[in-house]
C-alpha positions as CSV (number, residue, x, y, z in Angstrom):
1,M,26.1,-90.9,313.5
2,A,28.3,-90.8,310.7
3,L,25.1,-89.8,308.7
4,N,24.1,-87.2,310.7
5,D,27.6,-85.6,310.7
6,A,28.0,-85.5,306.9
7,A,24.6,-84.2,306.9
8,S,25.2,-81.4,309.4
9,F,28.6,-80.7,307.5
10,R,26.8,-80.3,304.2
11,K,24.2,-77.7,305.6
12,L,27.1,-76.3,307.1
13,S,29.4,-76.4,303.7
14,L,26.3,-74.9,301.5
15,S,25.5,-72.0,304.8
16,G,29.0,-71.1,304.3
17,S,29.1,-71.2,301.0
18,R,26.0,-68.7,300.6
19,F,27.7,-66.5,303.4
20,L,30.6,-66.0,300.9
21,A,28.4,-65.5,297.9
22,R,26.5,-62.6,299.8
23,Y,30.2,-61.5,301.3
24,R,31.6,-60.9,297.9
25,G,29.2,-58.8,296.2
26,G,26.0,-60.8,296.1
27,D,24.2,-63.4,294.2
28,R,25.4,-62.2,290.6
29,S,23.4,-64.6,288.6
30,Q,20.8,-62.3,287.0
31,V,24.9,-60.3,285.9
32,A,26.1,-63.6,284.6
33,V,22.8,-64.3,282.5
34,L,22.9,-60.8,280.7
35,M,26.8,-61.2,280.1
36,I,26.5,-64.6,278.4
37,A,23.6,-62.9,276.2
38,I,25.9,-60.0,275.4
39,L,28.9,-62.8,274.6
40,A,26.9,-64.8,272.7
41,A,25.9,-61.6,270.2
42,A,29.6,-60.7,270.4
43,A,30.6,-64.6,269.0
44,V,27.8,-64.4,266.7
45,F,29.5,-60.4,265.1
46,S,33.2,-61.5,265.8
47,L,32.3,-64.5,263.3
48,F,30.5,-61.9,260.4
49,F,33.3,-59.5,261.4
50,S,35.9,-62.1,260.4
51,V,34.5,-63.6,257.5
52,T,33.8,-59.8,255.9
53,T,37.0,-58.5,256.7
54,G,39.9,-58.9,254.4
55,A,40.9,-58.2,250.8
56,S,37.5,-59.1,249.3
57,D,35.1,-56.3,249.4
58,A,32.0,-58.7,250.2
59,S,29.9,-57.4,252.9
60,A,28.3,-59.2,255.6
61,F,24.8,-58.6,254.0
62,D,26.1,-59.7,250.2
63,V,27.4,-63.1,252.4
64,I,23.9,-63.5,254.3
65,H,22.4,-63.1,251.1
66,D,24.1,-65.7,249.1
67,L,23.7,-68.0,251.7
68,F,19.9,-68.0,252.1
69,A,20.0,-67.8,248.4
70,R,17.6,-70.4,246.4
71,E,19.6,-72.9,244.4
72,G,20.0,-71.7,240.8
73,A,19.3,-68.6,242.1
74,L,21.7,-65.4,241.5
75,G,24.0,-64.6,244.5
76,A,25.3,-61.4,245.8
77,L,28.6,-62.9,245.5
78,S,31.2,-63.4,242.4
79,M,32.3,-66.8,242.4
80,R,35.9,-65.6,243.6
81,D,34.6,-63.7,246.8
82,R,32.3,-67.2,247.2
83,I,35.8,-69.2,247.4
84,V,37.4,-66.5,249.4
85,I,34.6,-66.6,251.8
86,F,33.2,-70.4,252.1
87,D,36.4,-72.4,251.5
88,I,39.2,-70.0,253.4
89,R,37.5,-67.5,255.5
90,L,34.6,-69.2,256.9
91,P,36.6,-72.2,258.1
92,R,39.2,-70.8,259.5
93,A,36.6,-68.4,261.6
94,I,34.9,-71.6,262.5
95,L,38.1,-73.2,263.8
96,G,39.4,-70.4,265.3
97,F,36.3,-70.2,267.3
98,M,36.4,-73.9,268.4
99,I,40.3,-73.4,269.7
100,G,39.4,-70.6,271.5
101,A,36.4,-71.7,273.1
102,S,38.0,-75.4,273.7
103,L,41.2,-72.8,275.2
104,A,39.3,-71.0,277.5
105,V,37.3,-73.4,278.9
106,S,40.2,-75.9,279.5
107,G,42.0,-73.0,281.6
108,T,38.9,-72.4,283.2
109,I,38.5,-76.2,284.8
110,M,42.5,-76.4,285.4
111,Q,42.0,-73.3,287.8
112,G,38.8,-75.0,289.5
113,L,40.5,-78.3,289.8
114,F,43.8,-76.9,290.7
115,R,41.8,-74.0,292.9
116,N,44.4,-71.0,291.6
117,P,44.1,-68.7,288.9
118,L,47.4,-69.3,287.2
119,A,46.3,-72.9,285.8
120,D,46.5,-72.8,282.1
121,P,47.3,-75.5,279.9
122,G,50.0,-73.6,278.0
123,L,51.5,-72.7,281.4
124,V,51.8,-75.8,283.0
125,G,53.2,-77.9,280.3
126,V,50.0,-79.4,278.8
127,S,49.9,-77.4,275.4
128,S,53.6,-78.7,275.0
129,G,52.7,-82.2,275.5
130,A,50.0,-82.0,273.0
131,S,52.8,-80.6,270.6
132,F,55.3,-83.6,271.2
133,G,51.9,-85.9,270.5
134,A,51.4,-84.3,267.3
135,V,55.1,-83.9,266.3
136,V,55.4,-87.6,266.4
137,M,52.8,-88.4,264.3
138,I,54.0,-85.9,262.1
139,V,57.6,-87.1,262.0
140,L,57.3,-90.6,262.1
141,G,53.7,-91.3,260.7
142,G,55.6,-92.8,257.3
143,T,57.4,-94.7,259.2
144,F,57.1,-96.1,263.2
145,A,53.3,-95.2,263.5
146,A,51.9,-95.7,260.2
147,P,50.2,-98.9,261.6
148,L,48.2,-96.0,263.7
149,Y,47.8,-93.4,261.1
150,G,46.6,-95.5,258.4
151,L,43.9,-96.8,261.0
152,L,43.1,-93.7,262.6
153,G,43.5,-91.4,258.9
154,I,42.4,-88.0,259.7
155,Y,41.9,-88.4,263.2
156,A,45.7,-89.7,264.1
157,L,47.3,-86.5,264.1
158,P,44.5,-85.2,266.9
159,F,44.7,-88.4,268.8
160,A,48.7,-88.1,268.7
161,A,48.2,-84.9,270.8
162,F,45.2,-85.7,273.1
163,T,47.7,-88.2,274.1
164,G,50.3,-86.5,275.0
165,A,48.7,-83.8,276.6
166,L,46.3,-86.5,278.8
167,V,49.8,-87.7,279.8
168,T,51.3,-84.2,280.6
169,T,48.0,-83.3,282.7
170,L,48.5,-86.6,284.6
171,L,51.7,-86.3,285.2
172,L,50.8,-82.6,286.5
173,Y,48.0,-83.5,288.5
174,R,50.3,-86.4,290.2
175,I,52.9,-84.3,291.1
176,A,51.3,-81.1,292.5
177,T,48.5,-83.0,294.5
178,R,49.4,-84.5,298.2
179,H,46.4,-85.4,300.8
180,G,44.2,-83.7,298.2
181,Q,45.9,-80.3,298.4
182,T,47.6,-78.9,295.6
183,S,50.7,-76.3,296.0
184,V,50.8,-74.0,293.3
185,A,54.3,-73.5,293.7
186,T,55.0,-77.4,293.1
187,M,52.7,-77.1,290.0
188,L,54.4,-74.0,288.5
189,L,57.6,-75.8,289.1
190,A,56.5,-79.2,288.2
191,G,54.8,-78.0,284.6
192,I,57.9,-75.6,284.0
193,A,59.9,-79.1,284.1
194,L,57.5,-81.3,282.0
195,G,57.1,-78.1,279.1
196,A,61.0,-78.4,279.7
197,L,61.2,-81.9,278.7
198,T,58.6,-82.1,276.2
199,M,60.2,-79.3,274.3
200,A,63.1,-81.4,274.5
201,M,61.6,-84.3,272.6
202,T,59.9,-81.7,270.5
203,G,63.3,-80.6,269.0
204,L,64.4,-84.3,269.0
205,M,61.7,-85.4,266.2
206,I,62.5,-81.8,264.6
207,Y,65.8,-82.6,264.2
208,M,64.9,-86.0,262.8
209,A,62.5,-84.8,260.4
210,D,63.0,-83.9,256.7
211,D,62.8,-80.7,254.3
212,K,59.1,-81.3,253.9
213,Q,58.2,-81.8,257.7
214,L,60.2,-78.9,258.4
215,R,57.9,-76.9,256.3
216,D,54.8,-78.8,258.0
217,L,56.2,-78.1,261.4
218,T,57.3,-74.7,261.2
219,F,53.9,-72.8,262.2
220,W,54.0,-74.9,265.3
221,S,56.4,-72.8,266.9
222,M,53.8,-69.6,267.4
223,G,50.6,-71.0,266.9
224,S,48.5,-69.9,262.9
225,L,45.0,-70.4,261.6
226,A,46.2,-70.0,258.2
227,G,46.3,-73.8,257.3
228,A,42.5,-74.1,258.6
229,T,40.0,-76.3,256.3
230,W,37.1,-78.3,256.2
231,M,38.8,-81.1,256.5
232,K,40.4,-79.7,259.7
233,I,37.2,-79.1,261.4
234,A,36.0,-82.4,260.6
235,A,39.3,-84.0,262.5
236,A,39.4,-81.9,265.4
237,G,35.5,-80.5,266.0
238,P,34.1,-83.3,266.9
239,I,36.9,-84.3,269.5
240,I,36.4,-80.2,270.8
241,L,32.7,-80.6,270.5
242,L,32.7,-83.8,273.1
243,S,35.5,-82.1,275.4
244,L,32.6,-79.3,275.4
245,L,29.7,-80.9,276.1
246,A,31.2,-82.3,279.1
247,V,31.3,-79.4,280.4
248,P,27.8,-78.3,282.0
249,F,27.9,-81.8,284.1
250,L,31.5,-80.2,285.5
251,A,30.1,-77.2,286.9
252,R,28.4,-78.7,290.4
253,G,31.6,-80.4,291.3
254,L,33.9,-77.6,290.7
255,N,32.4,-75.5,292.5
256,A,32.2,-77.5,295.4
257,I,35.8,-78.4,295.0
258,T,36.5,-74.9,295.8
259,L,36.2,-75.5,299.2
260,G,38.7,-78.7,299.1
261,E,38.2,-82.3,298.0
262,A,37.2,-83.8,301.9
263,A,34.3,-81.2,301.8
264,A,32.9,-81.9,298.1
265,F,33.2,-85.4,298.5
266,H,30.9,-84.7,302.0
267,M,28.7,-83.0,299.9
268,G,28.0,-85.7,297.9
269,V,30.1,-84.6,294.6
270,P,32.0,-88.2,293.4
271,V,35.6,-86.2,293.5
272,Q,37.5,-89.0,291.9
273,R,35.0,-88.9,289.0
274,L,35.0,-85.4,288.6
275,K,38.6,-84.9,288.4
276,T,38.8,-87.8,286.2
277,I,36.3,-86.3,283.4
278,A,37.7,-82.7,283.7
279,I,41.5,-84.4,283.0
280,V,40.3,-86.2,279.8
281,A,38.3,-82.9,278.8
282,V,41.2,-80.6,279.1
283,A,43.3,-83.2,277.7
284,A,41.1,-83.9,274.5
285,G,39.9,-80.1,273.7
286,T,43.4,-78.6,274.4
287,G,45.3,-81.6,272.2
288,A,43.1,-81.4,268.9
289,S,43.3,-77.2,269.4
290,V,47.1,-78.2,269.5
291,A,46.9,-80.6,266.4
292,V,45.3,-77.9,264.2
293,S,46.3,-74.7,265.1
294,G,50.1,-75.4,266.9
295,G,51.0,-73.2,270.1
296,I,48.1,-70.4,270.7
297,G,49.0,-69.2,274.5
298,F,47.5,-67.4,277.4
299,V,44.1,-67.6,276.2
300,G,42.8,-69.8,279.1
301,I,44.5,-67.4,281.5
302,I,43.3,-64.3,280.0
303,V,39.4,-65.3,279.6
304,P,38.4,-66.8,283.0
305,H,40.2,-64.3,285.1
306,I,38.4,-61.2,283.4
307,L,35.3,-63.1,283.6
308,R,35.8,-64.3,287.4
309,M,35.8,-60.5,288.1
310,A,32.9,-59.4,286.1
311,I,30.5,-62.2,286.7
312,G,31.7,-64.1,289.6
313,P,33.5,-67.7,290.4
314,D,30.2,-69.9,289.6
315,H,31.1,-72.1,287.3
316,R,27.4,-72.3,285.9
317,Y,28.2,-69.4,284.4
318,L,31.6,-69.0,284.2
319,L,32.2,-71.9,281.9
320,P,29.6,-70.9,278.7
321,A,30.8,-67.6,279.2
322,S,34.3,-68.5,279.2
323,A,33.8,-70.9,275.8
324,L,32.1,-67.6,274.3
325,L,34.8,-65.6,275.1
326,G,37.4,-67.3,274.2
327,G,36.2,-67.9,271.1
328,S,35.6,-64.7,269.8
329,L,38.9,-63.5,271.7
330,V,41.0,-66.1,269.0
331,I,38.6,-64.9,266.1
332,F,39.7,-61.0,266.4
333,A,43.3,-62.1,267.7
334,D,43.3,-63.8,264.0
335,V,42.0,-60.9,262.1
336,L,44.5,-59.2,263.5
337,A,47.5,-60.9,262.8
338,R,46.0,-61.4,258.9
339,T,45.4,-57.7,258.5
340,V,48.0,-55.9,260.1
341,V,50.8,-56.6,258.3
342,V,49.4,-57.1,255.2
343,P,50.1,-59.0,252.8
344,A,52.2,-60.7,255.5
345,E,50.6,-62.4,258.3
346,L,51.8,-62.8,262.2
347,P,51.2,-65.6,263.8
348,I,48.5,-65.4,266.8
349,G,50.8,-67.1,269.5
350,I,52.6,-63.5,269.2
351,I,49.6,-61.2,269.8
352,T,47.8,-63.7,272.3
353,A,51.7,-63.6,274.2
354,A,52.0,-59.8,273.4
355,V,48.9,-59.6,275.9
356,G,48.8,-62.4,277.4
357,G,52.9,-62.0,279.3
358,P,51.5,-58.9,280.5
359,F,48.2,-59.8,281.9
360,F,49.6,-62.9,283.5
361,L,52.5,-60.9,285.6
362,W,49.9,-58.9,286.8
363,I,48.0,-61.8,288.2
364,L,51.1,-63.2,289.6
365,L,51.6,-60.1,291.8
366,R,48.3,-59.3,292.3
367,H,47.7,-63.1,293.9
368,R,51.5,-63.2,295.5
369,T,50.8,-63.0,298.8
370,R,47.9,-65.2,298.8
371,L,50.2,-67.5,296.9
372,S,53.2,-67.5,298.9
373,L,54.9,-67.1,295.9
């Protein structure tokens, strides 16, 4: 009897999902596929735009010619331009795209998991937890944390940031979720409290830092890609890529969990395993990103919300589209940051906050009735 009830409930839930899809604008899968193709082209353009924009006058054609030139052949770039493009701009663009993709996907996963449009790693304290873990490793890496630093090498900083983000995410989910239901108000207030607590502990670590460590910690306050190198890509890249590779396996479960955890369970979704994978993926992606760039806020809330309005809430399309748009957004923000006040450079966090702050307020006002805020 229980099996029959479960099967009936599953059919009813699927019928309800199809009805909601038709009610909210019909099947938008073709629009979503077209949007993903456009975003993929935009991502390629953003990479070339970033590599060829700046003081060096090398064109995209020169860069492509130099990339595919045979060994020993005369390239189109001078030695100076080659160093600027391949040792400074290219790792900066690649790292920026990976960070933007990771933050946008993390925001999409959190919004699907918590079932509300206001969840974001930066807003609910996850990025602050990652920053605290990274700062602890920077300040104590030569003393108390020296054995861990010696064991992990270049992966010590991303690992510390991942640990801080994971603990914060688990605490947030534990506090905000009760009986399978997540309170938006509780989540936001708990996020503010956890963010304040981790920022206080980060301040304590900064107070203990010496002058050299203080210089290393300067970019944490607002986020920057100025220190991007191939070594940092080697340290954070594998962690970010692993977190992104887990994303396709979450799409079906996140679609089902929008109906509630009980409904998702009766539809055959392993809810507990889904939550575990989602939380670890968010913590890994956010932690590794914060470890190499500092805090770049609002990417995780801007990108998913824009895409939901364009292609709908289906996570099969929303997650890859978020990765592409998030990566392109951070690249364009970085280009603006290093060209708008030449020869100085703005932190990316200032640009994303200037855009994301008003956007967040608009989302809050738009949803305040439904969210009971």
